[in-house]
All heavy atoms as TSV, in Angstrom:
chain	resi	resn	atom	element	x	y	z
A	1	MET	N	N	22.450	-14.373	-12.979
A	1	MET	CA	C	21.643	-13.150	-13.129
A	1	MET	C	C	22.569	-12.042	-13.321
A	1	MET	O	O	23.550	-11.870	-12.535
A	1	MET	CB	C	20.668	-12.970	-11.885
A	1	MET	CG	C	19.780	-11.837	-12.069
A	1	MET	SD	S	18.695	-11.504	-10.634
A	1	MET	CE	C	17.684	-12.962	-10.618
A	2	ASN	N	N	22.299	-11.259	-14.308
A	2	ASN	CA	C	23.237	-10.063	-14.571
A	2	ASN	C	C	23.046	-8.982	-13.537
A	2	ASN	O	O	22.016	-8.992	-12.843
A	2	ASN	CB	C	23.091	-9.637	-16.068
A	2	ASN	CG	C	21.728	-9.032	-16.356
A	2	ASN	OD1	O	21.052	-8.629	-15.427
A	2	ASN	ND2	N	21.374	-8.946	-17.587
A	3	PRO	N	N	23.962	-8.114	-13.446
A	3	PRO	CA	C	23.919	-7.043	-12.449
A	3	PRO	C	C	22.646	-6.064	-12.528
A	3	PRO	O	O	22.049	-5.690	-11.574
A	3	PRO	CB	C	25.181	-6.257	-12.564
A	3	PRO	CG	C	26.145	-7.123	-13.286
A	3	PRO	CD	C	25.254	-8.067	-14.171
A	4	LYS	N	N	22.252	-5.784	-13.760
A	4	LYS	CA	C	21.096	-4.900	-13.956
A	4	LYS	C	C	19.836	-5.571	-13.501
A	4	LYS	O	O	18.989	-4.956	-12.832
A	4	LYS	CB	C	21.078	-4.451	-15.422
A	4	LYS	CG	C	22.127	-3.426	-15.736
A	4	LYS	CD	C	21.767	-2.838	-17.118
A	4	LYS	CE	C	22.772	-1.741	-17.392
A	4	LYS	NZ	N	22.495	-1.022	-18.522
A	5	ALA	N	N	19.696	-6.863	-13.778
A	5	ALA	CA	C	18.522	-7.595	-13.373
A	5	ALA	C	C	18.483	-7.787	-11.836
A	5	ALA	O	O	17.374	-7.633	-11.243
A	5	ALA	CB	C	18.421	-8.950	-14.072
A	6	LYS	N	N	19.629	-7.966	-11.302
A	6	LYS	CA	C	19.744	-8.091	-9.807
A	6	LYS	C	C	19.391	-6.722	-9.142
A	6	LYS	O	O	18.603	-6.817	-8.112
A	6	LYS	CB	C	21.174	-8.484	-9.448
A	6	LYS	CG	C	21.333	-8.952	-8.098
A	6	LYS	CD	C	22.709	-9.528	-7.944
A	6	LYS	CE	C	22.895	-10.196	-6.566
A	6	LYS	NZ	N	24.156	-10.822	-6.360
A	7	GLN	N	N	19.841	-5.647	-9.706
A	7	GLN	CA	C	19.474	-4.279	-9.164
A	7	GLN	C	C	17.998	-4.062	-9.279
A	7	GLN	O	O	17.369	-3.600	-8.395
A	7	GLN	CB	C	20.334	-3.269	-9.801
A	7	GLN	CG	C	20.062	-1.896	-9.202
A	7	GLN	CD	C	20.905	-0.861	-9.868
A	7	GLN	OE1	O	21.468	-1.010	-10.917
A	7	GLN	NE2	N	21.059	0.273	-9.204
A	8	LEU	N	N	17.448	-4.446	-10.508
A	8	LEU	CA	C	15.989	-4.238	-10.678
A	8	LEU	C	C	15.218	-5.006	-9.672
A	8	LEU	O	O	14.166	-4.561	-9.136
A	8	LEU	CB	C	15.632	-4.699	-12.094
A	8	LEU	CG	C	14.222	-4.427	-12.562
A	8	LEU	CD1	C	13.864	-2.945	-12.460
A	8	LEU	CD2	C	13.908	-5.081	-13.880
A	9	CYS	N	N	15.588	-6.269	-9.393
A	9	CYS	CA	C	14.917	-7.093	-8.413
A	9	CYS	C	C	15.026	-6.513	-7.035
A	9	CYS	O	O	14.091	-6.649	-6.178
A	9	CYS	CB	C	15.393	-8.493	-8.505
A	9	CYS	SG	S	14.871	-9.518	-9.915
A	10	SER	N	N	16.165	-5.873	-6.786
A	10	SER	CA	C	16.274	-5.271	-5.457
A	10	SER	C	C	15.429	-4.072	-5.216
A	10	SER	O	O	15.180	-3.687	-4.083
A	10	SER	CB	C	17.728	-4.866	-5.160
A	10	SER	OG	O	18.050	-3.739	-5.967
A	11	TYR	N	N	14.811	-3.542	-6.270
A	11	TYR	CA	C	13.803	-2.423	-6.265
A	11	TYR	C	C	12.395	-2.973	-6.302
A	11	TYR	O	O	11.515	-2.453	-5.604
A	11	TYR	CB	C	13.998	-1.386	-7.345
A	11	TYR	CG	C	15.202	-0.556	-7.244
A	11	TYR	CD1	C	16.227	-0.616	-8.138
A	11	TYR	CD2	C	15.327	0.317	-6.144
A	11	TYR	CE1	C	17.401	0.193	-8.019
A	11	TYR	CE2	C	16.472	1.067	-6.003
A	11	TYR	CZ	C	17.504	1.070	-6.963
A	11	TYR	OH	O	18.606	1.783	-6.825
A	12	ILE	N	N	12.269	-4.006	-7.057
A	12	ILE	CA	C	10.861	-4.552	-7.240
A	12	ILE	C	C	10.343	-5.245	-6.068
A	12	ILE	O	O	9.115	-5.004	-5.674
A	12	ILE	CB	C	10.814	-5.466	-8.523
A	12	ILE	CG1	C	11.007	-4.656	-9.785
A	12	ILE	CG2	C	9.525	-6.237	-8.557
A	12	ILE	CD1	C	11.169	-5.549	-11.008
A	13	PHE	N	N	11.104	-6.166	-5.459
A	13	PHE	CA	C	10.652	-6.916	-4.402
A	13	PHE	C	C	10.186	-6.155	-3.154
A	13	PHE	O	O	9.150	-6.353	-2.556
A	13	PHE	CB	C	11.557	-8.170	-4.054
A	13	PHE	CG	C	11.527	-9.172	-5.164
A	13	PHE	CD1	C	12.734	-9.548	-5.657
A	13	PHE	CD2	C	10.411	-9.677	-5.685
A	13	PHE	CE1	C	12.798	-10.481	-6.679
A	13	PHE	CE2	C	10.433	-10.607	-6.654
A	13	PHE	CZ	C	11.651	-11.031	-7.195
A	14	PRO	N	N	11.053	-5.173	-2.705
A	14	PRO	CA	C	10.604	-4.346	-1.585
A	14	PRO	C	C	9.363	-3.547	-1.889
A	14	PRO	O	O	8.441	-3.352	-1.017
A	14	PRO	CB	C	11.743	-3.503	-1.298
A	14	PRO	CG	C	12.919	-4.224	-1.794
A	14	PRO	CD	C	12.435	-4.941	-2.973
A	15	ALA	N	N	9.251	-3.011	-3.076
A	15	ALA	CA	C	8.012	-2.103	-3.482
A	15	ALA	C	C	6.828	-3.070	-3.525
A	15	ALA	O	O	5.773	-2.610	-2.944
A	15	ALA	CB	C	8.351	-1.484	-4.817
A	16	ALA	N	N	6.907	-4.221	-4.102
A	16	ALA	CA	C	5.748	-5.069	-4.094
A	16	ALA	C	C	5.383	-5.572	-2.772
A	16	ALA	O	O	4.159	-5.613	-2.435
A	16	ALA	CB	C	6.044	-6.293	-5.073
A	17	GLY	N	N	6.313	-5.834	-1.917
A	17	GLY	CA	C	6.049	-6.224	-0.512
A	17	GLY	C	C	5.378	-5.164	0.241
A	17	GLY	O	O	4.409	-5.392	0.975
A	18	SER	N	N	5.803	-3.878	0.081
A	18	SER	CA	C	5.216	-2.840	0.796
A	18	SER	C	C	3.811	-2.576	0.372
A	18	SER	O	O	2.843	-2.278	1.132
A	18	SER	CB	C	6.084	-1.575	0.712
A	18	SER	OG	O	6.074	-1.085	-0.575
A	19	LEU	N	N	3.549	-2.712	-1.013
A	19	LEU	CA	C	2.218	-2.605	-1.443
A	19	LEU	C	C	1.237	-3.679	-0.939
A	19	LEU	O	O	0.128	-3.435	-0.579
A	19	LEU	CB	C	2.169	-2.587	-2.896
A	19	LEU	CG	C	2.630	-1.247	-3.664
A	19	LEU	CD1	C	2.712	-1.427	-5.199
A	19	LEU	CD2	C	1.708	-0.102	-3.272
A	20	PHE	N	N	1.785	-4.859	-0.828
A	20	PHE	CA	C	1.096	-6.033	-0.309
A	20	PHE	C	C	0.665	-5.754	1.095
A	20	PHE	O	O	-0.499	-5.921	1.579
A	20	PHE	CB	C	1.863	-7.314	-0.488
A	20	PHE	CG	C	1.185	-8.496	0.179
A	20	PHE	CD1	C	0.094	-9.073	-0.447
A	20	PHE	CD2	C	1.577	-8.919	1.393
A	20	PHE	CE1	C	-0.554	-10.221	0.070
A	20	PHE	CE2	C	0.948	-9.991	1.970
A	20	PHE	CZ	C	-0.144	-10.692	1.359
A	21	VAL	N	N	1.595	-5.269	1.994
A	21	VAL	CA	C	1.350	-4.969	3.335
A	21	VAL	C	C	0.375	-3.838	3.415
A	21	VAL	O	O	-0.609	-3.916	4.301
A	21	VAL	CB	C	2.609	-4.700	4.026
A	21	VAL	CG1	C	2.360	-4.177	5.434
A	21	VAL	CG2	C	3.410	-5.971	4.182
A	22	THR	N	N	0.475	-2.792	2.608
A	22	THR	CA	C	-0.462	-1.661	2.723
A	22	THR	C	C	-1.873	-2.128	2.402
A	22	THR	O	O	-2.804	-1.704	3.129
A	22	THR	CB	C	-0.052	-0.568	1.699
A	22	THR	OG1	O	1.329	-0.162	2.102
A	22	THR	CG2	C	-0.981	0.529	1.781
A	23	TYR	N	N	-2.044	-2.879	1.356
A	23	TYR	CA	C	-3.380	-3.346	0.948
A	23	TYR	C	C	-3.996	-4.383	1.899
A	23	TYR	O	O	-5.151	-4.389	2.102
A	23	TYR	CB	C	-3.485	-3.801	-0.512
A	23	TYR	CG	C	-3.308	-2.552	-1.424
A	23	TYR	CD1	C	-2.352	-2.345	-2.298
A	23	TYR	CD2	C	-4.325	-1.530	-1.373
A	23	TYR	CE1	C	-2.257	-1.287	-3.079
A	23	TYR	CE2	C	-4.228	-0.393	-2.160
A	23	TYR	CZ	C	-3.207	-0.314	-3.049
A	23	TYR	OH	O	-3.034	0.735	-3.850
A	24	LEU	N	N	-3.090	-5.208	2.462
A	24	LEU	CA	C	-3.571	-6.143	3.482
A	24	LEU	C	C	-4.056	-5.375	4.713
A	24	LEU	O	O	-5.061	-5.668	5.326
A	24	LEU	CB	C	-2.415	-7.086	3.874
A	24	LEU	CG	C	-2.741	-8.069	4.972
A	24	LEU	CD1	C	-3.825	-9.094	4.376
A	24	LEU	CD2	C	-1.506	-8.793	5.398
A	25	TYR	N	N	-3.360	-4.268	5.057
A	25	TYR	CA	C	-3.817	-3.437	6.188
A	25	TYR	C	C	-5.199	-2.852	5.844
A	25	TYR	O	O	-6.054	-2.797	6.668
A	25	TYR	CB	C	-2.815	-2.291	6.431
A	25	TYR	CG	C	-3.350	-1.254	7.334
A	25	TYR	CD1	C	-3.387	-1.460	8.703
A	25	TYR	CD2	C	-3.811	-0.005	6.835
A	25	TYR	CE1	C	-3.911	-0.459	9.529
A	25	TYR	CE2	C	-4.293	0.957	7.626
A	25	TYR	CZ	C	-4.369	0.778	8.996
A	25	TYR	OH	O	-4.801	1.680	9.802
A	26	ASN	N	N	-5.440	-2.382	4.571
A	26	ASN	CA	C	-6.711	-1.753	4.241
A	26	ASN	C	C	-7.733	-2.831	4.289
A	26	ASN	O	O	-8.915	-2.479	4.751
A	26	ASN	CB	C	-6.592	-1.214	2.807
A	26	ASN	CG	C	-5.834	0.091	2.740
A	26	ASN	OD1	O	-5.679	0.859	3.824
A	26	ASN	ND2	N	-5.295	0.421	1.726
A	27	VAL	N	N	-7.579	-3.995	3.837
A	27	VAL	CA	C	-8.552	-5.072	3.943
A	27	VAL	C	C	-8.872	-5.404	5.407
A	27	VAL	O	O	-10.101	-5.523	5.742
A	27	VAL	CB	C	-8.040	-6.286	3.106
A	27	VAL	CG1	C	-8.919	-7.492	3.425
A	27	VAL	CG2	C	-8.054	-5.996	1.649
A	28	MET	N	N	-7.855	-5.598	6.232
A	28	MET	CA	C	-8.090	-6.005	7.570
A	28	MET	C	C	-8.767	-4.817	8.351
A	28	MET	O	O	-9.666	-5.104	9.157
A	28	MET	CB	C	-6.813	-6.364	8.232
A	28	MET	CG	C	-6.147	-7.585	7.725
A	28	MET	SD	S	-7.194	-8.994	7.678
A	28	MET	CE	C	-7.441	-9.282	9.439
A	29	ASP	N	N	-8.412	-3.594	7.996
A	29	ASP	CA	C	-9.065	-2.460	8.632
A	29	ASP	C	C	-10.519	-2.387	8.288
A	29	ASP	O	O	-11.397	-2.221	9.084
A	29	ASP	CB	C	-8.382	-1.183	8.257
A	29	ASP	CG	C	-8.874	0.029	8.966
A	29	ASP	OD1	O	-9.247	-0.047	10.094
A	29	ASP	OD2	O	-8.898	1.152	8.319
A	30	GLY	N	N	-10.860	-2.673	6.947
A	30	GLY	CA	C	-12.234	-2.754	6.567
A	30	GLY	C	C	-12.973	-3.799	7.280
A	30	GLY	O	O	-14.169	-3.591	7.615
A	31	ILE	N	N	-12.456	-4.963	7.460
A	31	ILE	CA	C	-13.161	-6.073	8.097
A	31	ILE	C	C	-13.416	-5.760	9.541
A	31	ILE	O	O	-14.523	-5.904	10.029
A	31	ILE	CB	C	-12.273	-7.371	8.052
A	31	ILE	CG1	C	-12.288	-7.871	6.597
A	31	ILE	CG2	C	-12.826	-8.465	9.011
A	31	ILE	CD1	C	-11.265	-9.084	6.371
A	32	PHE	N	N	-12.448	-5.155	10.308
A	32	PHE	CA	C	-12.664	-4.821	11.675
A	32	PHE	C	C	-13.663	-3.614	11.815
A	32	PHE	O	O	-14.466	-3.647	12.700
A	32	PHE	CB	C	-11.302	-4.506	12.333
A	32	PHE	CG	C	-10.614	-5.680	12.708
A	32	PHE	CD1	C	-9.435	-5.968	11.977
A	32	PHE	CD2	C	-11.023	-6.488	13.771
A	32	PHE	CE1	C	-8.694	-7.131	12.422
A	32	PHE	CE2	C	-10.323	-7.651	14.128
A	32	PHE	CZ	C	-9.135	-7.984	13.382
A	33	VAL	N	N	-13.605	-2.679	10.954
A	33	VAL	CA	C	-14.519	-1.551	10.963
A	33	VAL	C	C	-15.907	-2.030	10.742
A	33	VAL	O	O	-16.865	-1.645	11.371
A	33	VAL	CB	C	-14.025	-0.373	10.092
A	33	VAL	CG1	C	-15.177	0.668	9.891
A	33	VAL	CG2	C	-12.883	0.333	10.548
A	34	ASP	N	N	-16.066	-2.821	9.644
A	34	ASP	CA	C	-17.422	-3.308	9.343
A	34	ASP	C	C	-18.027	-4.175	10.492
A	34	ASP	O	O	-19.177	-4.022	10.808
A	34	ASP	CB	C	-17.443	-4.190	8.100
A	34	ASP	CG	C	-18.737	-4.568	7.605
A	34	ASP	OD1	O	-19.609	-3.664	7.648
A	34	ASP	OD2	O	-18.938	-5.715	7.158
A	35	GLN	N	N	-17.250	-4.997	11.108
A	35	GLN	CA	C	-17.645	-5.877	12.154
A	35	GLN	C	C	-17.978	-5.065	13.418
A	35	GLN	O	O	-18.950	-5.320	14.160
A	35	GLN	CB	C	-16.678	-6.906	12.530
A	35	GLN	CG	C	-16.418	-7.955	11.423
A	35	GLN	CD	C	-17.634	-8.831	11.310
A	35	GLN	OE1	O	-18.252	-9.268	12.171
A	35	GLN	NE2	N	-17.865	-9.290	10.014
A	36	GLY	N	N	-17.219	-3.986	13.711
A	36	GLY	CA	C	-17.341	-3.226	14.989
A	36	GLY	C	C	-18.288	-2.145	14.890
A	36	GLY	O	O	-19.014	-1.909	15.836
A	37	ILE	N	N	-18.286	-1.452	13.815
A	37	ILE	CA	C	-19.013	-0.109	13.765
A	37	ILE	C	C	-20.115	-0.187	12.811
A	37	ILE	O	O	-21.336	0.114	13.084
A	37	ILE	CB	C	-18.134	1.076	13.421
A	37	ILE	CG1	C	-17.032	1.210	14.506
A	37	ILE	CG2	C	-18.877	2.343	13.288
A	37	ILE	CD1	C	-15.994	2.233	14.079
A	38	GLY	N	N	-19.957	-0.669	11.532
A	38	GLY	CA	C	-21.063	-0.862	10.644
A	38	GLY	C	C	-20.636	-0.382	9.176
A	38	GLY	O	O	-19.580	0.024	9.008
A	39	SER	N	N	-21.586	-0.560	8.321
A	39	SER	CA	C	-21.356	-0.324	6.877
A	39	SER	C	C	-21.079	1.151	6.582
A	39	SER	O	O	-20.427	1.448	5.646
A	39	SER	CB	C	-22.489	-0.837	6.090
A	39	SER	OG	O	-23.669	-0.149	6.350
A	40	ALA	N	N	-21.744	2.123	7.310
A	40	ALA	CA	C	-21.434	3.553	7.078
A	40	ALA	C	C	-19.990	3.922	7.308
A	40	ALA	O	O	-19.334	4.574	6.543
A	40	ALA	CB	C	-22.330	4.462	7.938
A	41	ALA	N	N	-19.399	3.326	8.408
A	41	ALA	CA	C	-18.010	3.591	8.748
A	41	ALA	C	C	-17.140	2.879	7.754
A	41	ALA	O	O	-16.104	3.331	7.407
A	41	ALA	CB	C	-17.728	3.127	10.186
A	42	LEU	N	N	-17.573	1.697	7.198
A	42	LEU	CA	C	-16.741	1.036	6.149
A	42	LEU	C	C	-16.742	1.848	4.921
A	42	LEU	O	O	-15.663	1.955	4.221
A	42	LEU	CB	C	-17.439	-0.313	5.898
A	42	LEU	CG	C	-16.713	-1.190	4.789
A	42	LEU	CD1	C	-15.222	-1.427	5.280
A	42	LEU	CD2	C	-17.467	-2.513	4.575
A	43	GLY	N	N	-17.839	2.538	4.586
A	43	GLY	CA	C	-17.802	3.482	3.406
A	43	GLY	C	C	-16.882	4.600	3.595
A	43	GLY	O	O	-16.182	5.015	2.649
A	44	ALA	N	N	-16.822	5.152	4.830
A	44	ALA	CA	C	-15.885	6.200	5.126
A	44	ALA	C	C	-14.416	5.757	4.988
A	44	ALA	O	O	-13.516	6.468	4.409
A	44	ALA	CB	C	-16.068	6.744	6.536
A	45	VAL	N	N	-14.136	4.556	5.384
A	45	VAL	CA	C	-12.758	4.015	5.234
A	45	VAL	C	C	-12.418	3.758	3.783
A	45	VAL	O	O	-11.348	4.105	3.386
A	45	VAL	CB	C	-12.658	2.606	6.038
A	45	VAL	CG1	C	-11.426	1.952	5.624
A	45	VAL	CG2	C	-12.698	2.844	7.520
A	46	ASN	N	N	-13.391	3.286	3.024
A	46	ASN	CA	C	-13.171	3.128	1.589
A	46	ASN	C	C	-12.981	4.417	0.814
A	46	ASN	O	O	-12.271	4.423	-0.254
A	46	ASN	CB	C	-14.255	2.209	0.944
A	46	ASN	CG	C	-14.112	0.793	1.403
A	46	ASN	OD1	O	-13.049	0.315	1.696
A	46	ASN	ND2	N	-15.197	0.078	1.487
A	47	ILE	N	N	-13.510	5.498	1.309
A	47	ILE	CA	C	-13.319	6.764	0.708
A	47	ILE	C	C	-11.968	7.194	0.868
A	47	ILE	O	O	-11.323	7.826	0.000
A	47	ILE	CB	C	-14.348	7.832	1.224
A	47	ILE	CG1	C	-15.780	7.504	0.637
A	47	ILE	CG2	C	-13.989	9.265	0.812
A	47	ILE	CD1	C	-16.871	8.362	1.263
A	48	GLY	N	N	-11.309	6.839	2.012
A	48	GLY	CA	C	-9.946	7.362	2.312
A	48	GLY	C	C	-8.869	6.448	1.668
A	48	GLY	O	O	-7.753	6.862	1.611
A	49	VAL	N	N	-9.210	5.371	1.048
A	49	VAL	CA	C	-8.206	4.413	0.513
A	49	VAL	C	C	-7.456	5.097	-0.670
A	49	VAL	O	O	-6.152	5.005	-0.689
A	49	VAL	CB	C	-8.780	3.086	0.007
A	49	VAL	CG1	C	-7.881	2.302	-0.772
A	49	VAL	CG2	C	-9.204	2.303	1.243
A	50	PRO	N	N	-8.097	5.832	-1.598
A	50	PRO	CA	C	-7.249	6.509	-2.661
A	50	PRO	C	C	-6.273	7.476	-2.094
A	50	PRO	O	O	-5.237	7.641	-2.617
A	50	PRO	CB	C	-8.333	7.152	-3.514
A	50	PRO	CG	C	-9.536	6.472	-3.280
A	50	PRO	CD	C	-9.532	5.985	-1.875
A	51	PHE	N	N	-6.608	8.231	-0.991
A	51	PHE	CA	C	-5.656	9.139	-0.466
A	51	PHE	C	C	-4.443	8.463	0.227
A	51	PHE	O	O	-3.383	8.938	0.079
A	51	PHE	CB	C	-6.454	10.023	0.574
A	51	PHE	CG	C	-7.569	10.833	-0.026
A	51	PHE	CD1	C	-8.850	10.449	0.253
A	51	PHE	CD2	C	-7.227	11.894	-0.916
A	51	PHE	CE1	C	-9.930	11.262	-0.295
A	51	PHE	CE2	C	-8.284	12.606	-1.444
A	51	PHE	CZ	C	-9.624	12.244	-1.151
A	52	ILE	N	N	-4.693	7.234	0.837
A	52	ILE	CA	C	-3.650	6.469	1.371
A	52	ILE	C	C	-2.774	5.990	0.307
A	52	ILE	O	O	-1.526	6.015	0.365
A	52	ILE	CB	C	-4.185	5.322	2.253
A	52	ILE	CG1	C	-4.952	5.908	3.470
A	52	ILE	CG2	C	-3.123	4.425	2.583
A	52	ILE	CD1	C	-5.757	4.859	4.210
A	53	THR	N	N	-3.345	5.498	-0.763
A	53	THR	CA	C	-2.610	5.003	-1.993
A	53	THR	C	C	-1.719	6.123	-2.539
A	53	THR	O	O	-0.572	5.945	-2.860
A	53	THR	CB	C	-3.533	4.515	-3.031
A	53	THR	OG1	O	-4.330	3.417	-2.406
A	53	THR	CG2	C	-2.771	3.934	-4.177
A	54	PHE	N	N	-2.284	7.312	-2.686
A	54	PHE	CA	C	-1.467	8.489	-3.178
A	54	PHE	C	C	-0.345	8.826	-2.247
A	54	PHE	O	O	0.760	9.046	-2.710
A	54	PHE	CB	C	-2.404	9.699	-3.358
A	54	PHE	CG	C	-1.645	10.910	-3.758
A	54	PHE	CD1	C	-1.238	10.995	-5.077
A	54	PHE	CD2	C	-1.346	11.914	-2.852
A	54	PHE	CE1	C	-0.473	12.182	-5.420
A	54	PHE	CE2	C	-0.626	13.041	-3.241
A	54	PHE	CZ	C	-0.217	13.159	-4.572
A	55	ALA	N	N	-0.551	8.837	-0.908
A	55	ALA	CA	C	0.477	9.051	0.089
A	55	ALA	C	C	1.579	8.009	-0.068
A	55	ALA	O	O	2.793	8.392	0.015
A	55	ALA	CB	C	-0.093	9.105	1.429
A	56	VAL	N	N	1.279	6.767	-0.168
A	56	VAL	CA	C	2.254	5.723	-0.288
A	56	VAL	C	C	3.072	5.883	-1.604
A	56	VAL	O	O	4.304	5.683	-1.588
A	56	VAL	CB	C	1.627	4.234	-0.175
A	56	VAL	CG1	C	2.562	3.206	-0.590
A	56	VAL	CG2	C	0.989	4.100	1.162
A	57	ALA	N	N	2.408	6.194	-2.653
A	57	ALA	CA	C	3.045	6.349	-3.938
A	57	ALA	C	C	3.933	7.570	-3.907
A	57	ALA	O	O	5.037	7.525	-4.416
A	57	ALA	CB	C	2.040	6.491	-5.072
A	58	HIS	N	N	3.508	8.639	-3.280
A	58	HIS	CA	C	4.375	9.824	-3.209
A	58	HIS	C	C	5.573	9.583	-2.311
A	58	HIS	O	O	6.697	9.968	-2.654
A	58	HIS	CB	C	3.576	10.999	-2.638
A	58	HIS	CG	C	4.342	12.287	-2.530
A	58	HIS	ND1	N	4.788	12.925	-3.664
A	58	HIS	CD2	C	4.663	13.041	-1.495
A	58	HIS	CE1	C	5.416	13.973	-3.272
A	58	HIS	NE2	N	5.444	14.054	-1.953
A	59	ALA	N	N	5.379	8.886	-1.153
A	59	ALA	CA	C	6.596	8.572	-0.352
A	59	ALA	C	C	7.527	7.640	-1.006
A	59	ALA	O	O	8.711	7.788	-0.824
A	59	ALA	CB	C	5.938	7.979	0.973
A	60	GLY	N	N	6.954	6.727	-1.803
A	60	GLY	CA	C	7.842	5.852	-2.536
A	60	GLY	C	C	8.631	6.556	-3.663
A	60	GLY	O	O	9.824	6.187	-3.990
A	61	SER	N	N	8.088	7.589	-4.188
A	61	SER	CA	C	8.775	8.277	-5.231
A	61	SER	C	C	9.849	9.162	-4.693
A	61	SER	O	O	10.795	9.519	-5.443
A	61	SER	CB	C	7.772	9.055	-6.075
A	61	SER	OG	O	7.304	10.167	-5.354
A	62	LEU	N	N	9.872	9.513	-3.488
A	62	LEU	CA	C	10.913	10.337	-2.892
A	62	LEU	C	C	12.187	9.654	-2.818
A	62	LEU	O	O	13.213	10.337	-2.867
A	62	LEU	CB	C	10.400	10.822	-1.505
A	62	LEU	CG	C	9.242	11.737	-1.353
A	62	LEU	CD1	C	8.956	12.067	0.032
A	62	LEU	CD2	C	9.462	12.948	-2.206
A	63	ASN	N	N	12.160	8.324	-2.770
A	63	ASN	CA	C	13.404	7.599	-2.694
A	63	ASN	C	C	14.125	7.336	-4.053
A	63	ASN	O	O	15.132	6.821	-4.100
A	63	ASN	CB	C	13.137	6.203	-2.106
A	63	ASN	CG	C	12.720	6.284	-0.585
A	63	ASN	OD1	O	13.191	7.165	0.116
A	63	ASN	ND2	N	11.845	5.404	-0.085
A	64	LEU	N	N	13.461	7.771	-5.066
A	64	LEU	CA	C	13.995	7.592	-6.465
A	64	LEU	C	C	14.988	8.608	-6.865
A	64	LEU	O	O	15.592	8.451	-7.893
A	64	LEU	CB	C	12.830	7.486	-7.467
A	64	LEU	CG	C	11.937	6.323	-7.307
A	64	LEU	CD1	C	10.776	6.417	-8.388
A	64	LEU	CD2	C	12.599	4.988	-7.501
A	65	LYS	N	N	15.190	9.600	-6.173
A	65	LYS	CA	C	16.130	10.700	-6.478
A	65	LYS	C	C	17.576	10.264	-5.981
A	65	LYS	O	O	17.807	10.287	-4.804
A	65	LYS	CB	C	15.688	11.987	-5.875
A	65	LYS	CG	C	14.325	12.417	-6.327
A	65	LYS	CD	C	13.835	13.728	-5.635
A	65	LYS	CE	C	12.419	14.019	-6.207
A	65	LYS	NZ	N	11.904	15.203	-5.415
A	66	HIS	N	N	18.386	9.947	-6.899
A	66	HIS	CA	C	19.744	9.556	-6.542
A	66	HIS	C	C	20.711	10.694	-7.020
A	66	HIS	O	O	20.676	11.232	-7.932
A	66	HIS	CB	C	20.091	8.262	-7.319
A	66	HIS	CG	C	19.371	7.070	-6.667
A	66	HIS	ND1	N	19.894	6.396	-5.665
A	66	HIS	CD2	C	18.207	6.525	-7.069
A	66	HIS	CE1	C	18.993	5.412	-5.353
A	66	HIS	NE2	N	17.969	5.526	-6.208
């Protein structure tokens, strides 16, 4: 593997892993909220998902300034 591909993979895999963990958290949170509180609270959680996604994307972009 050439150095540029190796460096690209060093950025891709952590980013993909963090997105996977973030969305797994959102799915598990939705399951627990729906089971514990109800569908109205699940709707409130789902309204907040785009804001969480934006915050994660913004935090990830801060690391790109070299």
